[in-house]
C-alpha positions as CSV (number, residue, x, y, z in Angstrom):
1,M,106.2,80.2,91.4
2,D,103.3,81.8,89.4
3,Q,101.5,82.4,92.6
4,V,103.9,85.1,93.7
5,S,103.7,88.7,92.5
6,N,105.6,91.9,93.3
7,Y,102.6,93.0,95.4
8,D,103.3,90.3,97.9
9,F,106.6,91.9,98.7
10,R,105.1,95.4,99.3
11,Y,106.9,97.2,96.5
12,I,106.0,100.9,96.3
13,S,103.6,101.1,93.4
14,W,105.0,104.2,91.8
15,Q,108.6,103.3,92.4
16,D,110.5,100.9,90.1
17,S,112.0,98.0,92.1
18,F,115.4,98.5,90.4
19,E,115.8,101.9,92.0
20,N,118.7,101.5,94.5
21,D,119.4,105.0,95.8
22,Y,117.6,106.2,98.9
23,L,117.7,109.5,100.7
24,Y,116.9,110.4,104.3
25,I,116.5,114.2,104.4
26,Y,115.2,116.3,107.3
27,S,115.0,119.9,108.4
28,D,115.5,121.4,111.9
29,R,111.7,121.7,112.4
30,P,108.5,120.9,110.5
31,L,106.9,124.3,110.5
32,Y,108.2,127.7,109.4
33,R,107.1,131.3,108.8
34,A,107.8,133.0,105.5
35,G,111.2,134.7,105.9
36,D,112.6,132.1,108.3
37,T,115.9,130.2,107.6
38,I,115.5,126.5,107.0
39,Y,118.4,124.2,108.0
40,F,118.5,120.8,106.4
41,K,120.7,117.7,106.4
42,W,120.6,114.4,104.6
43,L,122.1,110.9,104.3
44,L,122.3,109.3,100.9
45,R,122.9,105.6,100.5
46,H,123.0,103.0,97.6
47,F,121.5,99.5,98.2
48,S,123.7,96.6,97.1
49,P,123.8,92.9,97.9
50,V,126.1,93.5,100.8
51,G,123.9,96.2,102.3
52,Y,123.7,100.0,102.1
53,I,126.9,101.7,100.8
54,K,127.9,105.2,99.7
55,P,126.8,106.0,96.1
56,R,129.3,106.4,93.3
57,E,128.0,109.7,91.9
58,K,129.3,112.9,93.4
59,T,127.2,115.6,91.7
60,W,123.5,115.9,92.6
61,K,120.7,118.4,92.4
62,L,118.3,119.5,95.1
63,Q,114.9,121.2,94.6
64,I,112.2,122.5,96.9
65,V,108.8,122.4,95.3
66,D,105.2,123.1,96.4
67,D,102.2,120.9,96.1
68,D,101.7,122.2,92.5
69,W,105.3,121.1,91.6
70,V,106.4,124.8,91.3
71,I,110.1,125.0,92.0
72,L,110.8,127.4,94.9
73,Y,114.6,126.6,95.2
74,E,117.1,124.7,93.2
75,T,120.8,124.1,93.8
76,G,123.7,121.8,92.8
77,V,125.1,119.6,95.5
78,T,128.5,118.0,96.1
79,L,128.5,115.2,98.7
80,D,131.2,114.9,101.4
81,A,133.3,111.8,101.9
82,N,130.5,110.1,103.8
83,A,127.9,110.9,101.1
84,N,126.2,113.3,103.5
85,F,125.3,117.0,103.0
86,H,123.9,119.9,104.9
87,G,122.6,123.3,103.8
88,T,120.5,126.3,104.6
89,Y,117.9,128.3,102.7
90,I,116.1,131.6,103.5
91,L,112.4,131.3,102.8
92,P,111.1,134.3,100.8
93,K,108.9,136.7,102.8
94,D,106.3,136.8,100.1
95,M,106.0,133.0,99.6
96,K,102.6,131.3,99.8
97,Q,101.7,129.2,102.7
98,G,101.3,125.4,102.5
99,R,103.3,122.2,102.2
100,Y,106.7,122.0,100.5
101,R,108.7,118.9,99.6
102,F,112.3,118.1,98.7
103,Q,113.2,116.6,95.3
104,F,116.6,115.1,94.7
105,F,118.3,114.0,91.4
106,T,121.5,112.6,90.2
107,G,123.4,114.6,87.6
108,E,121.3,116.7,85.2
109,W,117.6,117.0,85.8
110,D,115.8,113.9,84.6
111,E,112.7,112.4,86.1
112,T,114.1,108.9,85.6
113,T,117.0,109.7,88.0
114,M,114.9,111.0,90.9
115,V,115.9,109.6,94.3
116,Y,113.1,108.6,96.6
117,N,112.7,110.5,99.8
118,N,109.9,111.7,102.0
119,G,111.3,115.0,103.3
120,E,108.8,117.9,103.7
121,F,107.9,120.9,105.7
122,Y,105.1,123.5,106.1
123,V,105.0,127.3,105.9
124,S,102.3,129.1,107.8
125,D,101.5,132.2,109.8
126,Y,101.7,131.5,113.5
127,K,99.7,133.4,116.1
128,K,100.3,132.4,119.7
129,P,97.0,131.4,121.3
130,V,96.0,132.8,124.7
131,F,94.0,129.8,125.8
132,A,94.0,126.1,125.2
133,V,91.3,123.6,124.3
134,D,91.5,119.9,125.4
135,V,89.2,117.3,123.9
136,S,89.1,113.7,125.1
137,V,87.0,110.6,124.3
138,D,86.4,107.7,126.7
139,T,88.0,105.0,124.5
140,S,90.0,104.9,121.3
141,D,88.0,102.0,119.8
142,A,84.3,101.3,119.5
143,V,82.0,98.8,117.7
144,L,78.7,99.2,116.0
145,W,75.8,100.1,118.4
146,D,78.3,101.9,120.8
147,H,78.5,105.6,121.5
148,A,81.3,108.1,122.0
149,N,81.5,110.0,125.3
150,L,83.3,113.3,124.6
151,S,84.6,115.9,127.0
152,V,86.0,119.4,126.3
153,D,87.8,121.9,128.6
154,A,89.1,125.4,127.9
155,L,91.6,127.3,130.0
156,Y,93.6,130.5,129.7
157,Y,97.3,130.0,129.8
158,F,97.6,132.4,132.7
159,G,95.2,130.3,134.7
160,G,91.8,132.0,134.2
161,K,88.6,130.1,133.3
162,I,86.5,130.6,130.1
163,P,82.9,130.1,131.3
164,W,80.0,130.2,129.0
165,A,82.2,130.3,125.9
166,Q,80.5,129.1,122.7
167,Y,81.7,125.9,121.0
168,I,81.1,124.3,117.6
169,L,81.4,120.5,117.2
170,S,82.1,118.9,113.8
171,V,82.1,115.2,113.2
172,L,84.2,114.0,110.2
173,T,84.3,110.4,109.1
174,Q,86.6,108.5,106.7
175,S,87.1,104.9,105.8
176,Y,89.4,102.9,108.1
177,F,91.8,100.3,106.8
178,F,92.9,97.7,109.4
179,D,96.6,97.4,109.9
180,A,97.2,93.6,110.4
181,K,101.0,94.2,111.1
182,E,102.8,90.8,110.7
183,Y,99.7,89.4,108.9
184,W,99.8,92.0,106.2
185,Q,99.8,89.4,103.5
186,Y,96.4,88.2,104.6
187,Q,93.2,89.5,103.0
188,F,91.0,91.5,105.3
189,W,87.6,92.9,104.4
190,K,85.8,92.6,101.0
191,G,86.6,93.9,97.6
192,S,89.8,95.6,96.5
193,D,89.8,98.8,98.7
194,T,92.2,97.4,101.3
195,F,94.5,96.0,98.6
196,D,94.5,99.3,96.7
197,C,95.3,101.2,99.9
198,I,98.1,98.9,101.2
199,Y,99.8,98.1,97.9
200,W,98.9,101.0,95.5
201,W,98.6,103.8,98.2
202,I,95.3,104.7,96.6
203,C,93.0,104.9,99.7
204,S,89.3,105.5,99.2
205,Y,88.9,107.4,102.4
206,G,85.5,109.0,101.5
207,D,85.8,111.9,103.8
208,S,82.4,113.2,104.9
209,L,81.1,115.8,107.4
210,D,78.4,113.7,109.1
211,F,77.3,116.0,112.0
212,S,77.7,119.4,113.5
213,A,76.3,121.1,116.6
214,S,76.9,124.1,118.8
215,G,76.6,124.8,122.5
216,L,78.1,126.6,125.5
217,L,80.7,125.6,128.0
218,D,79.3,125.6,131.6
219,G,80.4,127.8,134.5
220,E,83.4,125.5,135.1
221,W,84.6,126.0,131.5
222,H,83.6,122.4,130.7
223,A,81.2,120.5,128.5
224,T,80.3,116.9,127.7
225,F,78.7,115.4,124.6
226,T,77.5,111.9,123.7
227,Y,77.5,110.9,120.1
228,Q,75.4,107.9,119.2
229,Y,76.7,105.8,116.4
230,P,74.3,104.7,113.7
231,T,71.8,102.0,114.6
232,V,71.3,100.2,111.4
233,S,70.0,96.9,110.0
234,D,72.4,94.1,109.4
235,E,72.4,94.6,105.6
236,K,73.4,98.3,106.1
237,A,76.1,97.6,108.7
238,D,78.9,97.5,106.1
239,D,78.2,101.1,105.2
240,H,78.8,102.3,108.7
241,G,81.4,100.1,110.2
242,E,85.2,100.4,109.7
243,K,85.2,104.2,110.0
244,I,87.4,106.8,111.7
245,Y,85.4,109.4,113.5
246,S,87.2,112.7,114.2
247,Y,85.6,115.1,116.7
248,T,86.7,118.7,116.5
249,F,85.6,121.3,119.1
250,E,86.1,124.9,118.2
251,V,85.9,127.2,121.2
252,T,85.5,131.0,120.8
253,D,86.8,133.4,123.5
254,P,83.8,135.6,124.3
255,D,86.1,138.6,125.1
256,T,88.5,138.6,122.2
257,G,86.6,136.6,119.6
258,K,89.6,134.3,119.0
259,T,88.9,130.7,118.2
260,V,91.0,127.6,119.3
261,A,90.3,124.1,118.2
262,D,91.2,120.6,119.3
263,T,90.5,117.2,117.7
264,V,90.2,113.6,119.0
265,S,89.5,110.5,117.0
266,Q,87.8,107.2,117.6
267,I,87.8,104.1,115.4
268,L,84.4,102.5,114.8
269,H,84.8,98.8,114.1
270,M,82.2,96.3,112.8
271,T,82.7,94.1,115.8
272,D,85.3,93.1,118.4
273,A,87.7,91.2,116.1
274,Y,88.9,90.7,112.5
275,V,89.2,87.5,110.5
276,G,91.7,87.4,107.6
277,I,92.5,84.7,105.1
278,R,95.3,83.8,102.6
279,T,94.5,81.5,99.7
280,P,96.4,80.5,96.5
281,Y,95.6,82.4,93.4
282,W,94.7,79.2,91.5
283,N,94.2,75.5,92.2
284,T,93.4,72.3,90.3
285,S,90.0,70.7,90.3
286,G,89.8,67.7,92.6
287,E,92.6,69.0,94.9
288,D,92.1,70.6,98.3
289,I,92.2,74.4,98.5
290,W,94.2,75.1,101.6
291,V,93.1,78.3,103.4
292,D,95.3,79.9,106.1
293,G,93.4,82.2,108.4
294,V,93.8,84.3,111.5
295,I,91.5,86.1,114.0
296,L,92.9,89.3,115.5
297,D,91.8,91.9,118.0
298,H,91.8,95.6,117.1
299,A,95.5,95.9,118.0
300,A,96.3,93.0,115.5
301,R,97.0,90.5,118.4
302,G,95.9,86.9,117.9
303,L,92.8,85.7,119.7
304,A,92.7,82.1,120.8
305,N,89.6,79.8,120.7
306,K,87.5,82.1,118.5
307,E,85.1,80.6,116.0
308,A,84.7,81.6,112.3
309,T,82.9,80.2,109.3
310,L,84.6,79.5,105.9
311,E,82.4,79.4,102.8
312,L,83.2,78.5,99.2
313,W,81.1,80.2,96.5
314,K,81.3,79.6,92.8
315,S,80.8,82.6,90.5
316,E,79.6,82.4,86.9
317,W,78.6,85.0,84.4
318,K,75.5,84.0,82.4
319,E,73.8,85.6,79.5
320,V,70.2,86.7,80.1
321,K,67.7,88.6,78.1
322,K,66.3,91.8,79.7
323,Q,63.7,94.2,78.5
324,W,64.8,97.8,78.3
325,V,62.7,101.0,78.5
326,D,62.3,101.0,74.7
327,G,60.4,97.7,74.9
328,N,63.1,95.7,73.2
329,F,65.0,92.7,74.7
330,Y,68.7,92.8,74.9
331,N,71.4,90.3,76.0
332,E,73.2,91.1,79.3
333,F,75.7,89.3,81.4
334,Q,74.7,88.7,85.0
335,E,76.8,87.2,87.8
336,V,75.3,84.1,89.4
337,T,76.8,82.8,92.7
338,K,76.2,79.5,94.5
339,K,77.5,78.3,97.8
340,E,79.1,74.9,97.4
341,S,80.4,74.3,100.9
342,S,80.8,75.7,104.4
343,V,82.9,74.7,107.4
344,S,83.4,76.0,111.0
345,V,86.9,76.6,112.3
346,R,88.3,77.6,115.7
347,S,91.6,79.5,116.2
348,N,94.6,78.1,118.0
349,A,96.6,79.7,120.7
350,K,98.1,82.2,118.2
351,G,94.8,83.0,116.7
352,E,95.5,81.1,113.5
353,F,93.7,78.3,111.7
354,R,94.2,76.2,108.6
355,V,91.4,74.4,106.7
356,S,90.8,72.8,103.4
357,L,88.0,73.3,100.9
358,R,87.3,71.5,97.7
359,A,85.6,72.9,94.6
360,L,83.1,70.7,92.8
361,S,84.2,71.9,89.3
362,G,86.5,74.3,87.5
363,G,85.9,78.0,87.4
364,T,86.1,81.2,89.5
365,Y,85.5,80.8,93.2
366,E,85.3,83.2,96.2
367,V,86.4,82.1,99.6
368,R,84.5,84.0,102.4
369,A,85.6,84.1,106.0
370,L,83.0,85.3,108.5
371,Y,83.4,86.2,112.2
372,T,80.4,87.2,114.3
373,G,81.2,89.2,117.4
374,K,79.5,90.0,120.7
375,N,77.4,92.8,119.2
376,K,75.9,90.2,116.7
377,Q,77.6,92.0,113.8
378,T,79.6,90.0,111.2
379,F,83.0,91.0,109.8
380,T,83.6,89.3,106.4
381,S,86.8,88.9,104.4
382,T,86.9,87.5,100.9
383,S,89.5,86.2,98.5
384,W,89.2,85.0,94.8
385,I,90.7,81.8,93.4
386,Y,90.6,80.2,90.0
387,V,90.1,76.5,89.9
388,S,91.3,74.8,86.7
389,G,89.1,72.0,85.2
390,P,90.3,68.6,84.0
391,D,90.8,70.0,80.5
392,T,93.0,73.0,81.5
393,R,96.6,72.8,80.4
394,Y,99.2,75.5,81.2
395,Y,101.8,74.4,78.6
396,E,102.8,71.4,76.6
397,W,105.4,69.2,78.3
398,N,108.3,68.1,76.1
399,N,111.9,67.2,76.4
400,S,113.1,70.8,76.4
401,V,111.1,72.1,79.4
402,T,112.2,72.3,83.0
403,E,110.0,73.4,85.9
404,L,111.1,74.8,89.3
405,V,108.5,74.2,91.9
406,A,108.5,76.0,95.3
407,D,107.3,74.1,98.4
408,E,106.1,77.5,99.9
409,T,105.4,80.7,98.0
410,M,105.3,83.0,101.0
411,L,108.3,83.0,103.5
412,R,109.5,85.1,106.4
413,V,113.0,86.2,107.1
414,G,114.9,83.3,108.5
415,D,112.8,80.6,106.8
416,I,114.4,78.0,104.5
417,A,113.2,78.0,100.9
418,R,112.9,74.5,99.3
419,F,112.5,73.9,95.6
420,T,112.0,70.9,93.4
421,L,113.5,70.9,89.9
422,Q,111.6,68.8,87.4
423,S,113.8,68.1,84.3
424,P,113.9,65.8,81.3
425,I,117.7,65.5,81.9
426,L,118.4,62.5,84.2
427,S,122.0,63.3,85.0
428,G,124.2,66.4,84.9
429,K,124.5,69.7,86.7
430,A,122.1,72.6,87.1
431,F,123.2,76.2,87.5
432,I,121.0,78.1,89.9
433,A,121.1,81.9,90.5
434,V,119.2,83.9,93.1
435,E,118.4,87.3,91.7
436,K,116.7,90.5,92.9
437,D,116.1,93.2,90.3
438,D,119.5,93.8,88.6
439,M,121.6,92.0,91.2
440,I,122.7,88.4,91.6
441,L,122.6,87.7,95.3
442,D,123.9,84.1,95.1
443,A,124.8,81.4,92.6
444,F,125.6,77.7,92.9
445,T,125.4,74.3,91.1
446,R,123.5,71.2,92.0
447,D,123.9,67.6,90.7
448,I,121.0,66.2,88.8
449,T,120.4,62.5,89.6
450,G,116.9,62.0,88.3
451,A,113.8,63.5,86.7
452,S,112.9,65.3,90.0
């Protein structure tokens, strides 16, 4: 049971799991001008063991705030019999442009009673363009060593061409985090960036303007451009793979001077597939470490008969003496890693595999899964595990301790959960409750007929 944490169930990091009120709010359109009237509706529901029901409270408060949390509008709300509501608000003519969000509270304003919602809209000046720009790329996915073939066209809405118009190309990159879909509980990539993005919603995108260029459309109001992805050595590949490349073409009408832009994106992958692994958080020395893995294509579909390599590395921190610039020697801790074992695996028809590794001693270990694709580049995923030595004891066993052991710590909807109760009481009854947050979902008793 200790192997399961809230992160495994995808709790929203900044939202307490005991919050049970949820709001779906929407407006008649996502974009407005200052002075427009915004029409909005919502549905409010309370989560309970029997499903979503109408909330008990009748009085609520609605706010519209900007990105600086400045309140633009505030009003009290009384729900109808179905816990729904609709309303209107005239946006001030002198309001600033940008994004605005809805905030919803129960009773008096109190940040502890905020109801989660994702309703938002934008306010901006809108000027109707007289021509359109269309940018396309030959494929939505690429791998290291590939290149992007871009095409741009410009055309007046009334049908005229825009020959010899000037364009500016900007190439923006940001980190890409692979969506493994039903294999979301598997570890993909190295380090904690993917974990932080999926579970904490803290994504290190690292936006960067990598390239810019200018040119002219030809006499047929058309232009092409080939962007070559970085050609790097193997040890530098990690710095360039797993990126989203966004290509923006800004075209300027030579007659009016107006500029219209269009953007297309392409994902640059390390190679043609991903390997992900799932390991326990801890294990006992001398026992097999079972590793579940999967090999997926770029769309998160399983790939059959693909080969990967699993490695087990031990990590230790050792104290060493180092001479600093002042000439004196100081003690520092340095990580020392050693590969203890390696095994090749091949995926089944679903793209999955299961293999066991065994640590030679207790300590901190890293499991590495490596897949090498057709472009000779390797995608690596890692997961850490602590292996307890023969002298490690979690607690003292005595006649007042019971232990509930789960056969499986990760289950899917529809699976059967099986548990073993280890107890010093050889006969009697055990009361068992199934709880989620502040709710008891089920409760029952079981006869105890032995120590396990």
